[in-house]
Legacy VTK file of the C-alpha trace (Angstrom):
# vtk DataFile Version 3.0
C-alpha trace
ASCII
DATASET POLYDATA
POINTS 252 float
102.702 105.465 97.756
100.830 107.597 100.225
98.508 105.787 102.613
95.196 107.408 103.474
93.213 106.261 106.451
89.587 107.435 106.400
87.324 107.057 109.401
83.950 108.444 110.577
83.847 110.894 113.472
81.344 113.244 115.096
77.904 112.837 113.559
78.723 112.880 109.848
82.345 114.002 109.463
85.139 111.982 107.947
88.586 112.103 109.448
91.693 111.597 107.311
95.208 110.647 108.216
97.723 110.846 105.346
100.894 108.803 105.853
104.102 108.814 103.866
105.817 105.507 104.639
109.186 106.736 103.291
109.578 109.722 105.610
107.315 108.380 108.337
105.387 111.648 108.378
101.626 111.710 108.971
99.259 114.616 108.432
95.798 115.112 109.875
93.419 116.665 107.348
91.410 118.880 109.716
90.786 117.910 113.336
87.062 117.445 114.076
87.699 115.052 116.980
91.112 114.944 118.640
90.470 111.725 120.517
89.440 109.917 117.371
92.486 111.102 115.465
94.897 110.166 118.202
93.242 106.773 118.625
93.261 106.004 114.878
96.884 107.092 114.511
97.780 104.869 117.443
96.010 101.884 115.899
97.956 102.419 112.667
101.259 102.941 114.476
101.647 106.341 112.867
103.139 109.456 114.505
101.221 112.613 113.687
103.672 115.257 112.466
101.373 117.818 110.831
97.827 119.209 110.781
96.494 120.679 107.550
93.404 122.769 108.233
91.018 123.692 105.444
88.973 126.315 107.365
88.184 127.598 110.798
84.895 125.849 111.702
85.115 123.872 114.975
84.317 120.577 113.301
87.482 121.116 111.219
89.924 122.814 113.571
88.554 122.075 117.047
91.053 119.345 117.818
94.207 121.286 116.952
95.325 122.118 120.458
94.825 118.633 121.920
96.557 116.884 119.035
99.463 119.344 119.054
99.836 118.938 122.824
99.937 115.143 122.463
102.263 114.961 119.458
104.160 118.238 119.029
102.986 118.402 115.449
103.104 121.464 113.163
99.747 123.148 112.466
99.254 124.611 108.973
96.163 126.748 108.409
94.674 129.081 105.814
95.882 132.632 106.100
92.379 134.049 105.680
90.898 132.000 108.534
93.931 131.763 110.820
92.683 134.357 113.312
89.949 131.942 114.323
92.062 128.790 114.391
94.020 127.611 117.460
97.681 126.641 117.697
98.711 127.721 114.190
102.406 127.463 113.305
102.289 128.390 109.625
99.706 130.121 107.474
99.302 129.418 103.774
97.404 130.945 100.883
96.585 130.178 97.252
99.676 129.161 95.326
101.675 128.037 98.353
102.968 124.489 98.667
103.078 122.264 101.740
105.087 119.073 101.975
104.564 115.631 103.475
107.916 113.977 103.092
108.711 114.467 99.420
105.033 114.838 98.403
103.928 118.321 97.310
100.452 119.645 98.116
99.414 122.824 96.310
97.159 125.176 98.260
94.017 126.278 96.346
91.778 129.156 97.330
88.266 127.744 97.586
86.708 130.581 99.606
82.949 130.842 99.793
81.854 128.500 102.625
84.274 130.614 104.680
86.264 133.432 103.140
89.598 131.777 103.891
88.735 128.171 102.972
91.490 126.318 101.137
91.962 122.906 99.562
95.102 120.824 99.299
95.887 119.214 95.901
98.530 116.497 95.678
99.083 116.270 91.924
101.514 113.317 92.039
98.920 111.319 93.999
96.027 112.606 91.804
93.929 113.576 94.824
92.702 116.614 96.687
91.283 117.335 100.134
88.503 119.868 99.672
86.974 120.237 103.141
83.511 121.755 102.878
83.999 123.563 99.558
82.766 120.695 97.409
80.789 117.574 98.245
79.653 114.659 96.173
76.726 116.179 94.238
76.886 119.331 96.352
78.925 122.232 97.708
79.233 123.928 101.045
76.669 126.368 102.349
77.784 129.942 101.554
78.170 131.211 105.109
80.684 134.031 104.454
81.431 134.356 100.767
79.671 135.739 97.707
78.339 133.872 94.666
81.052 135.184 92.350
83.757 134.242 94.906
82.352 130.766 95.439
81.836 130.129 91.707
85.464 131.182 91.036
86.526 128.692 93.741
84.551 125.871 92.162
86.089 126.739 88.792
89.538 126.209 90.267
88.463 122.725 91.323
86.793 122.116 87.957
90.155 122.865 86.332
91.955 120.001 88.112
92.562 116.862 86.089
89.249 114.960 85.742
90.938 111.877 87.164
91.447 113.645 90.498
89.970 111.842 93.477
88.311 114.224 95.923
88.082 113.799 99.668
85.432 115.974 101.307
84.653 116.258 104.974
81.076 115.010 105.336
78.750 112.179 104.329
76.076 114.388 102.814
75.696 112.602 99.511
72.192 111.153 99.747
70.741 114.475 100.825
72.668 116.193 98.030
71.429 113.620 95.535
67.778 114.483 96.271
68.400 118.114 95.464
70.509 117.287 92.390
67.635 115.278 90.923
65.340 118.252 91.550
67.827 120.672 89.980
68.764 118.577 86.981
65.965 116.013 86.414
66.875 115.116 82.830
70.479 114.112 83.543
70.789 110.398 82.778
74.317 110.156 84.205
73.044 111.703 87.432
70.252 109.107 87.675
72.790 106.301 87.404
75.033 107.946 90.021
72.141 108.294 92.449
71.376 104.577 92.105
74.990 103.700 92.892
74.925 106.028 95.903
71.764 104.385 97.275
73.326 100.928 96.934
76.527 102.018 98.671
74.695 103.573 101.618
72.330 100.596 101.961
75.423 98.424 102.279
76.897 100.774 104.910
79.655 101.975 102.607
80.888 105.580 102.317
80.293 107.597 99.158
83.533 109.513 99.750
86.062 109.815 98.123
84.678 110.441 94.663
85.999 111.211 91.196
85.993 114.738 89.825
85.121 113.452 86.340
81.760 112.152 87.583
81.019 115.360 89.459
81.675 117.410 86.348
78.857 115.484 84.622
76.423 115.335 87.512
76.993 117.916 90.252
74.554 120.806 89.603
76.799 123.364 91.310
79.688 122.530 89.027
77.364 122.756 86.022
76.247 126.370 86.562
77.992 127.251 83.306
76.036 124.674 81.344
73.433 126.218 78.981
70.724 123.760 80.041
71.266 124.521 83.696
71.329 128.252 82.990
68.067 128.033 81.079
66.440 126.235 84.018
67.975 128.234 86.841
69.869 131.347 85.902
69.161 132.912 82.569
72.568 132.766 80.945
75.095 133.715 83.616
77.128 131.158 85.590
77.323 133.228 88.763
73.578 133.949 88.754
72.841 130.279 88.104
75.156 129.178 90.893
73.506 131.682 93.271
70.055 130.451 92.323
71.054 126.830 92.901
72.703 127.582 96.262
69.713 129.555 97.432
67.352 126.799 96.381
69.418 124.148 98.160
69.418 126.216 101.339
65.602 125.920 101.567
65.113 122.541 99.889
LINES 1 253
252 0 1 2 3 4 5 6 7 8 9 10 11 12 13 14 15 16 17 18 19 20 21 22 23 24 25 26 27 28 29 30 31 32 33 34 35 36 37 38 39 40 41 42 43 44 45 46 47 48 49 50 51 52 53 54 55 56 57 58 59 60 61 62 63 64 65 66 67 68 69 70 71 72 73 74 75 76 77 78 79 80 81 82 83 84 85 86 87 88 89 90 91 92 93 94 95 96 97 98 99 100 101 102 103 104 105 106 107 108 109 110 111 112 113 114 115 116 117 118 119 120 121 122 123 124 125 126 127 128 129 130 131 132 133 134 135 136 137 138 139 140 141 142 143 144 145 146 147 148 149 150 151 152 153 154 155 156 157 158 159 160 161 162 163 164 165 166 167 168 169 170 171 172 173 174 175 176 177 178 179 180 181 182 183 184 185 186 187 188 189 190 191 192 193 194 195 196 197 198 199 200 201 202 203 204 205 206 207 208 209 210 211 212 213 214 215 216 217 218 219 220 221 222 223 224 225 226 227 228 229 230 231 232 233 234 235 236 237 238 239 240 241 242 243 244 245 246 247 248 249 250 251
């Protein structure tokens, strides 16, 4: 089985090291803080062999050069963002596959937060690393993309098996929960989820990773195609509803 080591870094990022004990390979999922990644890998006794970047933002790719200099690892980055990412060895796009030992990770286009944003789905492990495209009860701010592009990206994630466990890059869940309750106040499943989130955070526990199945029932951005959400926010069109929700969240 793959081993995933999750740790906090910067102000609200999560760092991830993914280790295959059979091959001995270890991948960094993004590189917000090179020192933290090298320290955590050292504590685990793991040798970093790859970096998988999801997008170009500095709190996701800023540690590439230092980690590569220290380890000689291979840097894999999204083709659409690669011009703004340092030390790239290989670019990938939607439909490509990357490998960690014998484990396949399918590259998914999740553009919208940035135009080139990608996610990595490991079907045999039933998990995906989604960067800033999707958060627990939220989605990334639409810095570069368009509503139709971002909604298409979220639909690709919605189409993954509901059992998929999602690893996002930030602990934004309590803030997202406040908006979700505003956006979808009659959702009983959401109310239960928010209670569980509050208990976890009060106990100092992370709310990440999280199950896609629960997000499908509670995340307002994934529910833009739901008639009740459209009646409240968008008037019958999923893209318009998503755009209305994203705009409202931006000023909430």
